[in-house]
C-alpha positions in Angstrom: 290.1 57.9 79.5 292.6 55.0 79.6 293.2 53.6 83.1 296.7 53.9 84.5 298.5 50.5 84.3 300.3 49.0 87.2 303.4 47.0 86.4 306.0 45.2 88.5 309.4 46.7 88.2 312.5 44.7 89.4 315.5 46.4 91.0 318.5 45.3 92.9 319.2 46.4 96.5 322.7 47.2 97.8 323.4 43.5 98.4 322.4 42.4 94.9 319.0 40.9 96.0 316.3 41.4 93.4 313.2 43.0 94.8 309.9 44.0 93.2 308.1 47.3 93.4 304.8 48.5 92.1 305.2 51.4 89.7 302.4 53.4 88.1 302.6 53.9 84.3 301.1 57.1 83.0 297.9 56.9 81.0 298.3 57.8 77.3 296.5 61.1 77.8 298.7 62.1 80.8 301.8 61.2 78.9 300.6 63.3 76.0 299.8 66.2 78.3 303.2 66.1 80.0 305.1 65.8 76.6 303.2 68.9 75.3 303.7 70.9 78.4 307.4 70.2 78.6 307.9 71.0 74.9 306.0 74.3 75.4 308.1 75.3 78.4 311.2 74.5 76.5 310.2 76.7 73.5 309.6 79.6 75.8 307.7 82.7 74.5 310.4 83.5 71.9 310.2 80.0 70.4 306.4 80.2 70.1 306.7 83.6 68.5 309.1 82.2 65.9 306.8 79.2 65.4 303.8 81.4 64.7 305.8 83.4 62.2 306.1 80.3 60.0 302.3 80.4 59.4 302.7 83.5 57.2 303.8 81.3 54.3 300.9 78.8 54.6 298.5 78.9 51.7 295.6 76.3 51.5 295.5 74.3 48.3 291.8 75.0 47.9 291.1 78.7 48.3 288.3 79.9 45.9 286.4 82.9 47.3 283.9 83.6 44.5 280.9 84.0 46.8 282.9 86.3 49.1 283.7 88.5 46.1 280.1 88.6 44.8 278.7 89.7 48.2 281.1 92.5 49.3 278.3 94.4 51.1 277.9 91.4 53.4 281.5 91.3 54.5 282.6 93.2 57.6 286.2 93.3 56.6 287.4 93.4 52.9 290.6 91.5 53.8 289.0 88.6 55.8 287.9 86.2 53.1 285.4 83.4 53.2 286.3 80.2 51.3 283.7 78.7 49.0 284.3 75.0 49.8 283.5 75.3 53.5 281.1 78.2 53.5 277.6 77.7 55.0 275.1 78.0 52.2 271.9 79.4 53.5 268.7 77.7 52.4 266.0 79.2 54.5 263.9 81.8 52.6 266.1 81.5 49.5 264.9 83.0 47.3 264.1 85.9 47.7 267.0 86.2 50.2 270.5 85.4 49.1 272.3 82.2 50.2 275.5 83.9 51.4 276.8 84.6 54.9 280.4 85.0 56.0 280.5 81.7 57.8 282.4 78.4 57.5 282.0 74.9 58.8 285.2 73.9 60.7 285.9 70.2 61.0 289.0 68.1 61.8 290.6 64.8 60.8 293.0 65.0 63.7 290.6 63.8 66.5 287.0 62.9 67.1 285.3 66.2 68.1 282.1 65.7 70.2 280.5 68.9 68.7 280.1 70.6 65.3 281.5 74.2 64.9 280.7 77.1 62.7 282.8 80.2 62.7 281.2 83.4 61.5 281.8 87.2 61.6 279.9 89.3 64.1 276.6 90.4 62.6 276.3 93.8 61.0 273.0 95.8 60.9 272.7 94.8 57.3 273.3 91.0 57.9 271.6 90.4 61.2 268.6 88.8 59.5 271.1 86.5 57.6 272.7 85.5 61.0 269.3 84.4 62.4 268.5 82.5 59.2 271.8 80.7 59.8 270.8 80.0 63.4 267.4 78.7 62.3 268.9 76.5 59.6 271.7 74.9 61.8 269.7 74.7 65.1 272.7 75.2 67.4 272.6 74.5 71.1 275.1 77.3 71.7 276.1 80.7 70.3 279.4 82.0 71.6 280.0 85.8 71.5 283.7 86.4 72.0 283.6 90.2 71.5 281.8 93.2 72.9 279.5 95.3 70.7 281.9 98.2 71.2 285.6 97.8 71.9 288.2 100.5 72.0 285.5 103.0 70.9 284.7 101.1 67.7 281.8 98.9 66.8 282.9 95.3 66.6 279.5 93.7 66.4 275.9 94.7 65.9 273.5 94.2 68.9 271.8 91.2 67.3 269.6 89.9 70.1 267.1 91.4 72.5 268.9 92.5 75.7 266.1 92.5 78.2 264.7 89.4 79.8 261.3 88.5 78.3 261.9 90.9 75.3 261.2 89.6 71.8 262.5 90.9 68.5 261.8 90.1 64.8 264.7 89.5 62.4 263.2 88.9 59.0 261.1 85.8 59.3 262.8 84.7 62.5 261.5 85.6 66.0 264.0 85.8 68.8 263.1 86.0 72.5 265.4 86.6 75.4 263.9 84.1 77.8 266.2 84.6 80.8 269.7 84.9 82.1 270.9 81.6 83.3 274.3 82.4 84.7 274.5 83.5 88.3 275.2 87.2 89.2 278.5 86.1 90.7 279.8 84.8 87.4 282.5 87.0 86.1 283.9 85.0 83.1 280.8 84.7 80.9 277.1 85.5 80.8 274.7 82.8 79.7 271.3 83.8 78.2 268.6 81.4 77.2 267.3 82.3 73.7 264.1 81.0 72.1 264.1 81.0 68.3 260.9 80.5 66.2 259.5 80.8 62.7 255.8 81.0 62.1 254.1 77.6 61.8 257.3 75.7 62.9 258.3 74.3 66.2 260.5 76.7 68.2 263.8 75.7 69.7 266.0 77.0 72.6 269.7 77.7 72.7 272.1 79.3 75.1 274.0 82.4 74.1 277.4 82.7 75.9 278.9 86.2 76.2 282.6 86.1 77.1 283.1 89.0 79.5 286.8 89.0 80.3 288.6 89.2 77.0 290.2 92.7 77.1 289.6 95.3 74.4 293.3 95.2 73.6 295.6 92.3 74.1 294.9 88.8 75.4 293.5 87.4 78.7 295.9 86.6 81.5 294.1 83.3 82.2 292.7 80.6 80.0 289.9 79.8 82.5 287.3 81.6 80.5 287.9 79.7 77.3 288.1 76.3 79.2 284.8 77.0 81.0 282.9 78.0 77.9 284.2 74.9 76.0 283.0 72.7 78.9 279.5 74.3 78.6 279.5 73.4 74.8 280.6 69.8 75.6 277.6 69.4 77.9 275.6 69.0 74.7 277.5 66.4 72.6 276.8 66.0 68.9 275.3 69.5 68.8 276.4 72.5 66.8 278.0 75.7 68.3 278.1 78.9 66.3 281.2 80.9 67.3 281.8 84.6 66.4 284.0 87.5 67.4 284.2 90.5 65.1 285.9 89.0 62.0 285.2 85.5 63.1 288.7 84.3 62.7 291.0 85.5 65.6 289.3 84.7 68.9 286.8 82.4 67.1 289.6 80.3 65.6 291.5 80.3 68.9 288.6 78.7 70.8 288.0 76.1 68.2 291.7 75.3 68.0 291.8 74.9 71.8 289.0 72.3 71.7 290.7 70.3 68.9 294.1 70.5 70.7 292.5 69.3 74.0 290.7 66.4 72.2 294.0 65.3 70.5 295.7 65.2 73.9 292.8 63.4 75.6 293.1 60.8 72.9 296.7 60.3 73.9 298.2 61.6 70.7 301.1 63.9 70.1 300.0 67.4 69.5 301.4 69.7 66.8 299.6 73.0 67.2 300.8 74.3 63.9 299.1 71.4 62.1 295.9 72.1 63.9 295.9 75.8 62.9 296.8 74.9 59.3 293.8 72.5 59.1 291.5 75.2 60.5 292.9 77.9 58.2 292.2 75.7 55.2 288.5 76.0 56.2 288.3 79.4 57.9 290.8 81.8 56.4 293.1 83.5 58.9 292.0 81.5 61.9 294.1 82.2 65.0 294.9 85.6 63.6 297.7 87.0 65.8 300.8 86.0 67.6 299.2 86.9 70.9 296.3 84.5 70.2 298.7 81.7 69.3 300.6 82.1 72.6 297.4 82.5 74.6 296.3 79.2 73.1 299.4 77.5 74.6 298.8 79.3 77.9 295.2 77.9 78.0 296.3 74.3 77.2 299.0 74.5 79.9 296.4 75.8 82.3 294.3 72.7 81.7 297.3 70.5 82.1 298.4 72.3 85.3 294.9 71.6 86.8 295.7 67.9 86.4 298.8 68.4 88.5 301.1 67.4 85.6 304.5 69.2 85.2 303.3 71.9 87.6 306.7 73.4 88.5 307.8 73.7 84.9 304.5 75.1 83.8 304.7 77.7 86.6 307.8 79.1 84.9 305.9 79.5 81.6 303.0 81.2 83.3 305.3 83.8 84.7 306.8 84.6 81.3 303.3 84.6 79.8 302.1 87.3 82.2 305.0 89.5 81.2 304.2 88.9 77.5 300.5 89.5 78.0 301.1 92.9 79.7 302.7 94.2 76.5 300.7 92.3 73.9 298.4 94.4 71.7 296.9 91.6 69.6 293.1 91.7 69.6 
């Protein structure tokens, strides 16, 4: 991060005598943080709602979905498409297995991301083997599970890994072992599980599976701390891949990737336009940041990060209060 610069400012006292005083110039990141925070506060919740509504007319210039259409039985939701140009093409055990999985690489030209991201739908019982072929192929350091298996009485994701410590399960040609839980029992935000992945006659590798615990079944979280802490865990392994999923792999998944891109833009001292970030992600992963509630929660999380740096604290506090009121009535998943 750029160091704060100290300059000599000259002012006149009451008698017209020029005196010098040391003033501290904000670093480029801090200036970017403050500018974004103040702009967010000025927009208020209603302004952010109106801003999100403009995304309805956004259509990517490249939007072929031929593989999605050919593999309807592999798609959890018929209305959540998977673009051809960014889809992850499976190579392991192909043939006889197919090369399709509802997953897309998500990259950015707006900043230098320290990690690689893949967004995918929550595995189904019929696609769980494909999910582990994806994991074996991409060798991620992290899998982030942003939904529960059951939410609101409906299945959102198949139970795709062994639950018990020391337990091993076979998914096609991929062997998956739950090695141990690595998060302390006092951890309320996420659960971290060390997973060993292996294929016969090949070296095994180990990853961490993060289960986000405090996203409510309906609505959005009241705090951004969970998202920020999970992203920090991913950043601990720079230049590695993280596979992110929720149920459809676009709403919560798109929100956490958008948050990381937004933070990196600000940390590079650049002006942040959140709409531009989401449009870039949606051009790769259709429908990313799916709901108004997720869009506003993204701003809440970014402001929480800025607030922790003691920047624009009083103004941000006003936004936090209005967000809590909004979150109490929000039904976005």
